[in-house]
N, CA, C and O of each residue as an XYZ file, in Angstrom:
344
protein
N       0.855    -13.971      4.794
C       2.066    -13.520      5.443
C       2.916    -14.684      5.940
O       4.138    -14.560      6.028
N       2.283    -15.824      6.270
C       3.067    -16.967      6.741
C       4.095    -17.388      5.694
O       5.235    -17.715      6.025
N       3.683    -17.377      4.437
C       4.615    -17.724      3.372
C       5.736    -16.692      3.309
O       6.897    -17.038      3.093
N       5.386    -15.439      3.495
C       6.393    -14.373      3.473
C       7.394    -14.556      4.604
O       8.599    -14.399      4.407
N       6.889    -14.890      5.798
C       7.795    -15.125      6.922
C       8.739    -16.279      6.623
O       9.921    -16.218      6.961
N       8.231    -17.319      5.999
C       9.072    -18.468      5.645
C      10.169    -18.056      4.671
O      11.314    -18.491      4.797
N       9.818    -17.215      3.697
C      10.818    -16.731      2.732
C      11.871    -15.882      3.424
O      13.060    -15.997      3.126
N      11.440    -15.029      4.346
C      12.401    -14.195      5.071
C      13.316    -15.055      5.931
O      14.521    -14.812      5.991
N      12.752    -16.059      6.596
C      13.553    -16.942      7.435
C      14.591    -17.682      6.584
O      15.748    -17.821      6.982
N      14.169    -18.148      5.423
C      15.089    -18.834      4.527
C      16.226    -17.898      4.102
O      17.388    -18.302      4.059
N      15.882    -16.655      3.791
C      16.907    -15.673      3.394
C      17.879    -15.416      4.533
O      19.085    -15.318      4.303
N      17.380    -15.307      5.751
C      18.254    -15.088      6.908
C      19.148    -16.302      7.123
O      20.342    -16.159      7.386
N      18.574    -17.491      7.011
C      19.376    -18.717      7.163
C      20.492    -18.779      6.124
O      21.617    -19.167      6.438
N      20.176    -18.393      4.877
C      21.204    -18.381      3.824
C      22.316    -17.398      4.160
O      23.495    -17.692      3.968
N      21.931    -16.223      4.664
C      22.949    -15.232      5.010
C      23.836    -15.720      6.144
O      25.049    -15.510      6.104
N      23.263    -16.364      7.153
C      24.046    -16.850      8.293
C      24.988    -17.972      7.885
O      26.076    -18.108      8.443
N      24.568    -18.781      6.906
C      25.407    -19.916      6.521
C      26.449    -19.551      5.455
O      27.315    -20.367      5.138
N      26.374    -18.347      4.907
C      27.342    -17.928      3.882
C      28.724    -17.705      4.507
O      28.852    -17.354      5.679
N      29.725    -17.918      3.699
C      31.104    -17.743      4.167
C      31.402    -16.277      4.496
O      32.093    -15.978      5.469
N      30.869    -15.366      3.669
C      31.079    -13.929      3.886
C      29.719    -13.235      3.892
O      28.824    -13.617      3.138
N      29.562    -12.227      4.730
C      28.267    -11.530      4.785
C      27.970    -10.771      3.485
O      28.852    -10.135      2.909
N      26.733    -10.850      3.045
C      26.275    -10.117      1.862
C      25.425     -8.951      2.361
O      24.224     -9.094      2.591
N      26.062     -7.807      2.522
C      25.379     -6.654      3.103
C      24.279     -6.107      2.204
O      23.292     -5.560      2.696
N      24.437     -6.247      0.913
C      23.387     -5.792     -0.006
C      22.136     -6.653      0.155
O      21.019     -6.134      0.153
N      22.316     -7.948      0.292
C      21.178     -8.847      0.508
C      20.513     -8.550      1.853
O      19.286     -8.564      1.959
N      21.323     -8.284      2.874
C      20.772     -7.951      4.191
C      19.966     -6.650      4.124
O      18.895     -6.556      4.724
N      20.459     -5.672      3.415
C      19.747     -4.396      3.277
C      18.453     -4.586      2.491
O      17.429     -3.992      2.828
N      18.493     -5.418      1.439
C      17.295     -5.688      0.650
C      16.245     -6.383      1.506
O      15.061     -6.052      1.433
N      16.677     -7.345      2.320
C      15.757     -8.077      3.182
C      15.134     -7.141      4.222
O      13.929     -7.198      4.470
N      15.948     -6.292      4.820
C      15.428     -5.333      5.811
C      14.424     -4.384      5.183
O      13.404     -4.074      5.798
N      14.688     -3.918      3.976
C      13.749     -3.022      3.280
C      12.463     -3.753      2.936
O      11.378     -3.179      3.033
N      12.572     -5.012      2.537
C      11.395     -5.811      2.199
C      10.500     -6.006      3.419
O       9.278     -5.892      3.321
N      11.104     -6.297      4.559
C      10.341     -6.468      5.800
C       9.671     -5.157      6.195
O       8.512     -5.161      6.610
N      10.373     -4.046      6.073
C       9.800     -2.741      6.414
C       8.631     -2.393      5.502
O       7.615     -1.876      5.966
N       8.770     -2.673      4.203
C       7.683     -2.408      3.259
C       6.445     -3.228      3.596
O       5.325     -2.721      3.539
N       6.644     -4.481      3.944
C       5.516     -5.358      4.277
C       4.791     -4.837      5.513
O       3.563     -4.877      5.586
N       5.551     -4.354      6.471
C       4.954     -3.808      7.684
C       4.128     -2.562      7.367
O       3.014     -2.406      7.867
N       4.674     -1.684      6.541
C       3.950     -0.468      6.151
C       2.693     -0.819      5.372
O       1.643     -0.205      5.564
N       2.801     -1.811      4.493
C       1.661     -2.225      3.684
C       0.557     -2.801      4.575
O      -0.620     -2.502      4.373
N       0.928     -3.619      5.550
C      -0.053     -4.206      6.459
C      -0.745     -3.128      7.282
O      -1.955     -3.184      7.500
N       0.029     -2.148      7.735
C      -0.545     -1.047      8.513
C      -1.533     -0.246      7.667
O      -2.619      0.099      8.133
N      -1.155      0.049      6.428
C      -2.038      0.799      5.536
C      -3.310      0.012      5.246
O      -4.404      0.575      5.283
N      -3.182     -1.275      4.959
C      -4.355     -2.099      4.664
C      -5.296     -2.148      5.858
O      -6.511     -2.033      5.695
N      -4.748     -2.319      7.057
C      -5.593     -2.361      8.261
C      -6.348     -1.042      8.424
O      -7.546     -1.048      8.706
N      -5.664      0.074      8.252
C      -6.310      1.384      8.404
C      -7.414      1.575      7.371
O      -8.523      1.985      7.713
N      -7.111      1.279      6.102
C      -8.111      1.444      5.048
C      -9.308      0.533      5.263
O     -10.447      0.944      5.040
N      -9.063     -0.698      5.694
C     -10.154     -1.648      5.923
C     -11.125     -1.112      6.972
O     -12.341     -1.179      6.790
N     -10.597     -0.590      8.051
C     -11.476     -0.067      9.095
C     -12.118      1.248      8.675
O     -13.278      1.488      9.010
N     -11.406      2.103      7.955
C     -11.981      3.354      7.468
C     -13.131      3.108      6.494
O     -14.091      3.878      6.451
N     -13.028      2.034      5.716
C     -14.059      1.706      4.718
C     -15.141      0.799      5.301
O     -15.988      0.291      4.566
N     -15.116      0.594      6.616
C     -16.089     -0.270      7.291
C     -16.065     -1.698      6.751
O     -17.104     -2.352      6.654
N     -14.873     -2.172      6.401
C     -14.686     -3.538      5.924
C     -13.497     -4.165      6.647
O     -12.480     -4.467      6.021
N     -13.617     -4.363      7.963
C     -12.475     -4.917      8.700
C     -12.055     -6.304      8.214
O     -10.906     -6.708      8.393
N     -12.990     -7.030      7.601
C     -12.654     -8.359      7.093
C     -11.726     -8.297      5.882
O     -11.175     -9.324      5.484
N     -11.542     -7.124      5.289
C     -10.628     -6.974      4.150
C      -9.172     -7.112      4.591
O      -8.296     -7.405      3.777
N      -8.918     -6.898      5.890
C      -7.560     -7.062      6.397
C      -7.367     -8.510      6.815
O      -8.178     -9.068      7.555
N      -6.294     -9.110      6.337
C      -5.901    -10.458      6.748
C      -4.383    -10.502      6.797
O      -3.722    -10.048      5.863
N      -3.827    -11.036      7.863
C      -2.371    -11.036      7.994
C      -1.655    -12.023      7.074
O      -0.431    -11.971      6.958
N      -2.388    -12.915      6.424
C      -1.746    -13.951      5.611
C      -1.808    -13.673      4.115
O      -1.707    -14.604      3.317
N      -1.971    -12.424      3.719
C      -2.050    -12.070      2.300
C      -0.658    -11.984      1.679
O       0.326    -11.691      2.358
N      -0.600    -12.242      0.388
C       0.642    -11.989     -0.339
C       0.721    -10.486     -0.598
O      -0.254     -9.760     -0.405
N       1.880    -10.036     -1.031
C       2.031     -8.606     -1.357
C       1.048     -8.191     -2.437
O       0.422     -7.135     -2.345
N       0.912     -9.027     -3.465
C       0.018     -8.700     -4.585
C      -1.434     -8.625     -4.118
O      -2.169     -7.725     -4.523
N      -1.849     -9.559     -3.273
C      -3.224     -9.538     -2.762
C      -3.461     -8.302     -1.914
O      -4.511     -7.667     -2.012
N      -2.489     -7.960     -1.083
C      -2.622     -6.771     -0.242
C      -2.689     -5.511     -1.096
O      -3.497     -4.625     -0.821
N      -1.853     -5.417     -2.129
C      -1.883     -4.255     -3.023
C      -3.236     -4.121     -3.702
O      -3.757     -3.014     -3.835
N      -3.807     -5.238     -4.130
C      -5.106     -5.205     -4.793
C      -6.186     -4.721     -3.823
O      -7.009     -3.876     -4.174
N      -6.174     -5.257     -2.615
C      -7.171     -4.821     -1.627
C      -6.997     -3.348     -1.267
O      -7.981     -2.632     -1.077
N      -5.751     -2.898     -1.172
C      -5.507     -1.482     -0.879
C      -6.101     -0.611     -1.981
O      -6.740      0.399     -1.689
N      -5.901     -0.983     -3.228
C      -6.447     -0.212     -4.355
C      -7.967     -0.162     -4.315
O      -8.565      0.894     -4.523
N      -8.585     -1.296     -4.049
C     -10.052     -1.359     -3.991
C     -10.574     -0.507     -2.841
O     -11.536      0.241     -3.016
N      -9.960     -0.609     -1.681
C     -10.415      0.162     -0.527
C     -10.201      1.658     -0.732
O     -11.038      2.463     -0.322
N      -9.087      2.042     -1.363
C      -8.866      3.464     -1.656
C      -9.937      3.988     -2.603
O     -10.431      5.101     -2.424
N     -10.300      3.196     -3.609
C     -11.355      3.608     -4.540
C     -12.691      3.739     -3.817
O     -13.439      4.688     -4.050
N     -12.987      2.780     -2.935
C     -14.242      2.834     -2.178
C     -14.285      4.080     -1.299
O     -15.304      4.769     -1.244
N     -13.189      4.369     -0.617
C     -13.156      5.549      0.251
C     -13.287      6.835     -0.553
O     -13.898      7.797     -0.087
N     -12.725      6.861     -1.745
C     -12.868      8.040     -2.602
C     -14.337      8.235     -2.968
O     -14.851      9.353     -2.934
N     -15.007      7.136     -3.320
C     -16.429      7.233     -3.653
C     -17.272      7.619     -2.437
O     -18.244      8.364     -2.564
N     -16.907      7.120     -1.285
C     -17.653      7.461     -0.060
C     -17.511      8.945      0.279
O     -18.393      9.524      0.911
N     -16.408      9.557     -0.138
C     -16.180     10.956      0.165
C     -16.827     11.915     -0.818
O     -16.884     13.118     -0.565
N     -17.319     11.389     -1.948
C     -17.955     12.229     -2.966
C     -19.406     12.527     -2.584
O     -20.056     11.712     -1.929
N     -19.909     13.679     -2.988
C     -21.326     13.961     -2.773
C     -22.195     12.963     -3.560
O     -21.780     12.503     -4.624
N     -23.382     12.624     -3.058
C     -24.232     11.626     -3.714
C     -24.576     11.946     -5.163
O     -24.713     11.028     -5.971
N     -24.718     13.215     -5.513
C     -25.129     13.561     -6.880
C     -24.035     13.315     -7.927
O     -24.310     13.364     -9.126
N     -22.792     13.050     -7.485
C     -21.718     12.824     -8.445
C     -21.567     11.341     -8.790
O     -20.764     10.985     -9.653
N     -22.324     10.484     -8.129
C     -22.206      9.047     -8.395
C     -22.992      8.671     -9.569
O     -23.015      7.500     -9.948
């Protein structure tokens, strides 16, 4: 996430230094930040639900977080199945 914060800061700095405001870029940046927050919240919840709190880390890239979310969702699905179906 530290790298992500740096990218967001750079984008904000570019917008502030531009001659005219780019509202589309500002909206894209706001949506990107909101998505990252939702993704982090989901990953934290899944990690604790799957009894793997170490799976949550605040410094993951989006791709790493998506991969961990997929793995944890699969694990939780298997945990919810009756033993004879495994």
